[in-house]
N, C-alpha and C positions, 0 to 999 in steps of 0.2 A: 299601601298608604303612599300618596305622593306629597312630597314636600316642595314648597316654593324654594327656588335657588336662593342661596345666601347673598349672592352678588348680582348686580345688574350690568356687569361687563363680562366679557369672555376673551380668551386669548385664541385667535384664529390660527389655522395651520400656517406655518412659515417654511418655505422651501421643502426639501425632502427630509431634513433632520434638525432644523433649528428648534422645533417643538417635539422632537422624537421622544423625549422623556419628561416633558413639561408636567403631565399629570403626577408623576412621581415627586416632582418638586413642589407643586402648588395645590394639588387636589384636597389635601387635608384641611386647607383653609376655606374650602367651599368654592374654590375658583375652578371653572371649567376651561378645558383647553383641548386642542385638536392635534392628533398625530397623523402624519402622512404614512399610509401603509402600502405604497406602491413598490418600495424597494425592500425586498425580503432580506437582502444581504446585510444592510445596516441594522435591521431589526434583530437578526440572528446575532450580530456582533454585540449589540447593546444588551441582548438577553444574557449573553455570556459574561459581559462586564458586570451586570447586576447580580448574576448568579454568584459570582465570586465575592462581590462587595457585601451582599447580605447572607452569604452562606446558604443558598437555596439549592434545590436539587432538580432543576429543569435540565433535561438532556439536550445535547446538541442535535440538530437535524441537518443531515448532509444533503447536497444537491442530487445525490443518487437515490434519495428516498422518493417514492411515488408521491406525486402532488406536494412536493417539498415547499413550494412557495406559500400555498394556503396554510400548510401545517406550521410553518415558521411564524406566520402572521398570527395565527390562533395562539400559539405558545407564548409569543411575546405579549400579546394583549392579556392573556390569562395571568401572566406573571405581573404585569403592571397593575392589574386589578388586585392581586394578592398584596403587593407592596403598598398600594394606596390604602387598602383596608387596614392593614397592620399599622401604617403611619397615622391613620385617622383615629384608631383606637388609642394609640399612645398619646396623640394630641389632646383627645377628649379628657384623658386621665390627668394630663398636665394642667389643663386650664381649670379642671375641677379642684385640684389641690393647690395650685399656685395663683394667688391673686394678681400678681404682677403679669404673669403670662395671660391671664384672662383679660386684664385691662388692655394689654397690647393687641390681643385679638379683637376686642371690641373697637379699638381705634381704627381697624381697617374695614369695619363693616359700614355699609351705606348709612348716612345720617337718618334716613327715613325708615330704616329697617325695624320691623316689629321685634326681631330677635335682639337687636341692640337695646331697644327700650325694655324688653322683657328681662334681659340680664341686668340692666341698670336698676330696675325695680327690685330685683332680688338682692342685689348688693346693698341697696338702701335699707332693706328690711333688717339686716344684721343677724337676726336669730335664725337658727337651724340652717345656716348658710350652706354648709357642705352638701347636705342631702337634697335640698331643694334645687340648688344649682345643678347637681349631678342629674337629677330627674329631668330638669328643664333641657339640659344639653342633650341627654339621651333621646328625648322626644322631638327636639327641634333642629339638631345639627345634622347636616348631610355633607358628604364629600363632594367636590366638584365632579362634573361628568368627564369620563374618559372617552372623548369622541374621536372619530377617525375621518380622514379625508381620502377620497378617491377622485382623481382627475379622470373623468369618464372617457376622454379621447385617448388616454394613454393605455391602449388596450391591444398591444401588439400580439399577432399570432405567434405561437411558439412551435418549435420543431424538435423532433428527436431523431437524430441520424437522417436528416433531410426529409423526414416524413412529418407532415403537418399534424399537430395534435388537435383534438376536438376543441371547439370554441370555449368550453368551460375552463380550458387551461390558458386562455389568453390572459394577459397581465391583470387588467382591471377585474375580470371575472374571478381570477384566483384571489385577488385582494378582497373582493366582496365576500367570497366563500370563507376566507380566513376570518373576517369579522363575524359573519353569520354563525360560524361554528364556535366562536369564543363564548365564554360565560358572561361577558359584559352585558349590562343592561344600560345601553347608551345610544348615541346617535351616529349615523353615517352621513357625512357631508358629501354630496355629489356636486362637483364643480366642473366648469369649463364646457357647459352645454349638454345637449341631449344625446344619448347613445341608446336608441330603442332596444337594441339587442341586449345590452347590459341591464336596462330597466326591466326587461321581460324576465331576466334571470333572477331578479329579486323574488319573484313569485315562488321559487323553489324552496324558500325557507320560511317555516312557520313563525319564527320570532318576529317577522315584520307584519304579521296579521294580528288583529285584536284577539285576546283570549276571552273566556266566558264572562270576565268582569269588564270587558271593554278596554283592557290595558294592553299597551304595546311593550314587549320586552326590548325590541330594537326599533329605533325610530329613524325616519329619513329626514334629513335637512337638505334643502335645495339652495345652492348658491346661485342667485340670479342678479341680472342688472336692470331688468325692467318688468313691468306688470304683465305685459302680453306673454312673455316667455314663461312667467310663473304660472299663468292660467293654462297655457298649452301643456306644460310638463305636468302640472298638478292633475289635470283631467286625464292625461295619458295614463298616469299611474293609478288614479282612482278607478279607471275602467278595469284595472286588474285587481281591485280590492285593496290597493295600497294607499296609505295616507301620508301626506307631507305634513310633518309636525311643526316644521319651521321653514319659513322663507328667509334666507340670509341675504340681504341686499348689500351689494358691494359697489362702491364708486367705480365707474369704468376706468378712470385714469389715476385717481388719487389713492392708489392701493399698492401693496407690495406684489412682487411676482408678475405673472402674466397680466397684461392690461387689455381688457376687452372693451374698447371704446364704444359707447352707445352712439346712436345717430344724432349726437349733439344733445341728448336728453341729460339734463343735470340732476344731481342727486336729490335736491330739494323737491322739484316737480315729481320725480319718480316716487319719493316717499309719500308725497301728498296723494298720489293715485292709489298707493297701497292703503293709506289711511281711509280714503273715501270708499274703496271697493273691496275692503277685506271681507265683508259679508258675502259678496258675490263669489269670491274664491272658496269660502267655506261651504256655501249652499250648493254650488255646482259640483264640487268634489264629493260632498256628502251623498248627494242623490246618486251619482255614478258608483260610488263605493258600495252603498247598500245593495244595489242591483247586482254588482259583481260578487259580493260576499254570499248572497243568497244563491246565485248560480253555481258558485264553487262549493256550496254546502258548508261554509265556514261560519264561525260565530259572528252574528251581526251586531250592530250598535244602533240604538234608537236615536241618540242625540249625536250631533257632530262632535268628533274628537277635537282636542285643543289645537289651535294653530297659533304659533308665535311668529311675530315679525321682528327681525333683528336687523341691525345695520352696522356696516364697518367701512373704513376707508378714510384716512386723513384726520381723524378726531385727535385733538391735542390738548384741550382744556376742560376743566370740570364744567364750565358754562356750556360748552358745545355738547358735552355728554348729557347734561341735565336737559338742555333744549331738545335733543333728539328723543329723550324719554318722554318729556312732557308734551311737546308739540305734535309728534307723530305717534304717540302712544306705543312706542316700541318696547319689547320685553327685555332687550339687552343690547349693549353697544360693544362692538368688537374693537379692542385695542391691540393692534399687532406690533408694528415696527418699534414703537417706544420700548416694548419689552425685550428687544434685542440688547438693550443697555442695562438689563436687570439679570446679572449672573445667576441669581437664585431661581429664575424662571425659564431661561432658555439656554440652549447648547451652542455657545459661540466661543471660538478660540480668542485669546487675548489680542493677538495682532489685528484680527478683523474687527473686534469690538473697538479697539483704539482708532482704527480707520473711520469707523462710523461716528465716533465722538468728534473727530477733527473735521469731518466732511461738511462742506457748506452747501447752500442751495444749488450753486452752479455744478456741484459734483454729482448730484443725483440726476439721472436722465433715463429716458425711455429708449432702450437699445434694441438692436436686431439680433442679439446673441442667442435667442432661443431657437433650437432646431424645429420647434413646432410652427415657426413662421408667424408667431404672434408677438407684438411688441412686449418687451420685458423690462420692468423697472429694475435698475441696478445703480451702482455707485462706482465712480472712477477710482482706480488705484488698487484694485483687489490683487491678491497674489496670482490669481488665475490670469488676469490681464497682463501682468508683468511677465509671466512665464511664456504666454502666447507671443508677446512682442519679441522675446529672446529667440524663440523657435523660428518666428517668421524672418528675423534678421539672418538666420542661418538657412533660409529657404525651405523650411519645413512647415507644413500646414496641416491642420486637423488633429483629431485625437485618436488614440488607439481604440477607443470605443469598447471598453471591457464589459459594460453592463447591458448595452443595447435596449434600454427601456424606451428610448425615443427613436429606435430604428424603424421609423414608420413610412419612409419614402420607398415606394415600389418601383422607382424609376429604373434601377439597375439590377434589381433582384427581387423575386417573389417573396423572399424571406425578409425583405426590408433592410434599408440602410439608413443610418443617421446622417443628417446633413452636416453635423459637426465632426463626422469621422474623417480620418485621413483618406480612407478608401474612396469616400464620396467626393471629397474636395479635390483629390488628385485627378479624378476623371473629369470633373467640372472645369478645373483649371487647364487641363490638356485641351478640352473642347474649345475653351475660350482663346487659347493661343492659336489654335488652328483657324479661327475665324478672322480672316484678313480684311473683311469689309468694315470692321468697327474702328472708330477713331480712338486715339490713345486715351482720351478722356473717358470714353464709354467703356473701354477695356478696364481701366482703373476702377470705375464705378461698379462694374459687374464683379470684378475681382474682390472688392471690399464686401459686396453682398454675400459672396460665397464664403470668404474666410472669416467674416464677422462671427459666425456661429461658434458657440462654446459648448464644451461637454458639461451639461447641467447634471447628469446622473452622478458624476464623480464630484464636480465642483460644489454641488449643493449639500453633499454629506461630509466632505472632508473636515469641516469645522468641528463637527461632533466628535470625530475620531481624534482630532488634535486636542480638543478640550480635555478628553479623558486619557490622553497619551496612548491611544490604540494604534497598532501598526497599520500603515497604509501601504498596500502593495501596488505594483504596477507603475505606469508612467506618472511622473510628477505633474499634477494638474492644478495644484493650489486651490484657493477657495473662490467660489462664486457666491455672492449674497444678493438678495433681492428685496431690499427695504422699500417701503413707500416713500415718496418725496417729502412727506411730512416730517420724516426723521431729521431733516436738515435743521429743524428748530430746537432739537434736543442735543445737549452737548456734554452731558456727564453721566458716568455710571451711577446708578442708584440702587438702593435696596428694594426688595419686594414691598415692604410696608410703606416706604416713601412713595413708590409709584402708585400704589392703591390709594393712599391718602390724597395724592395729586388728582387722581380720577374723581374722587368724591369731594374735592374742594377743601380738604383739610391740610393741604401742604401745596407747595408749588415747586416743581423741579425744572421749570423752563427758565432760561436766562431772560434778562429783561430786554429781549430784542423785539422788534416789531413783527411778530408773527401774524400773517394775515388770517382772517377768519377761514375756517375749513371750506366753506362754500365758495369764497372768493378765490382761494387757492385752486380749487377744482376748476372753476370758471376760467382762470388764467390758462390752465393746462389744455382745456378744450379749444380756446382761441388759438393757442400756439400749435396745437395738433392740426387744426384746419389749415392754418398758414403753411405748415410744413407739408401736409398732404398735397396741397395745390402746387407748392414750389417744386416738389419732387416728382410731380406727375410727368408722364412721357409726353412727347410732342403731340401724339395723336389723342385728342380728347374725345371720349365717347359720350353719347346721350346719358348712359347710365351713371357715369361719373358726375356729370353736371347736375343730374337730378339728385344724386346722393349729397353732393356738396351744398346744393340749395336747401335741401331738407335739414341738413346739419346746421347750417347758418340760421335758418328760421327757428329751429328748436332751441338753439342757444339764446337767440334774441328773446324768445318767449320765456326762457328760464330767467333772464335778467329782469323782465317785467314782473315775474312771479316773486323774485327776491326783493325787488323794490317795495312791493306790497307787504311781503312777509316781514321784513326788517322794521317796517314802520308801524306794523300792528302788533308786533310781539313785545313782550316785556323783557326779552333777553337782548343782549348785545347793545344796550343803551350807550355805554361809555364809548364804544367804537363806531357809533352810527355815522358820524360825520365822515370818517375815513371810508367806511363801507360805501356810503353814497357816492363819494368821489371815485372809488374803484369801480363801482358798477357803471358809472357814467363813462369812465375811461375805456372799459372793455367794450361797452356798447359802441363807442366811436371807432375803436380798433376793428371791431367786427363789421360794422357798416362799411368801413373802408376796404375790407377784403373783397376783391372782385373775383367772382366765380367765372373761370374761363368758359366761353361758349363754344359749341361745336361749329366748326367752319362749314358753311353751306357749300 
């Protein structure tokens, strides 16, 4: 029996460990969240922590164990499932017996929720309250989903005594196997683009195929930033008999973590295309999937399975939330960074949370600190940044690189080196010093490019260790955090129930500042991005660059026209319409004034 989720928002994955145990914290209230499962070490440490906390008997798994990475991931996910189910049962009993607890729970449900109305009707009836509420709760309540995230490109080859292990032991492959072998019935979010080899590996596990009733025990969610990419990847997997149950659309720039800027395609027009063409996605994937299932001799499905469309990136008010649900018919809206200010929901140490509370718009920026070479949203003043400056003042660069999850550069070793490591940066800086032809200015520019990189493997998990007072071994790295720029408008720590009420419009946790509409905020980022790209380009402009910038500019201008029409025909955002009009006009003028450099003849 499938239940409709209790909520129409979800908490996306954040960093490597900010949502490492979010399901344990929020799933009993029906809230779905996503765990990153690429780092087996933090999962093992957290499993040990909860083992002690709840007196469980999960055994430790040492790195000497065969296939330890996958086994650690499976064990952690199984444990989270056990804890969530236990907490969910306790919670159901509590709201059955305690009227106050029931009212508090109802207060965090969406106003349009059938469940909320059903419970309200029962409370109004007064007689045989206990048993009827108990039965209603038993048949209608479900915990939030314990979903997992795998960055498809973080799939380093692994070695044992200098001998390369088979592909199935690569990082992302082992993570996938860890999830596939767990007892969870939930979804795996694949992010950061297509990895055909990893996608083919999904076929090895029956849980991803429909059973005789057409049900999927494990589902696939694809994080995408445009329709074309969704269609290509959806069809690629459908040809293997695999179904994408949800397309999770994320703003290219107005999101946390790695920012994959689209070619100037703004979130509104992208959502519009999904709304218009959702049926195409369903029909093309369904036809390919049936053919593949028959060929494989697996259970087939007569009707297309459900496809959800969800969206995330920069949402900050209940009106924006409601607008996305109504206008684009999405199934759920992701609220990420604001939950970093909710201690009940995410794993953040006090010092870092205080930094986030105090940080203003100018402190959030798109950095070059990621070893993946992709722009990375972060905030100024983290403990990682301060430690890095101290080391550099002493002439030391790069990290000791204990985990090697991002050791993906094959420039100096077939086993891979991380561009944030001391080993890599020392070689690069030596090469740079030896190059006598460069101007002092160019040397400084290249030096900054090399030394900007930060150790994300350690920096993105330290906060979880610090919050629970767990021992951190090795070189002091401090904390790296990757909030979306939208967090600049939130300025206080709030409870879980306050944040959920804020999402549904029953409370307001934002200060009375002039926060721009989410679409305007993203538009500003795209205009700034284009200006910066052109300003930072090398002296030698190529045809490809010119073509790319012209397309980018054209797409943003078309996006502005789309918004002009959208805001004037929608029933939403009426009170801010004057301001929005002026802002659209302003960005249009700024954009028109940007000159795309031409290739010299």
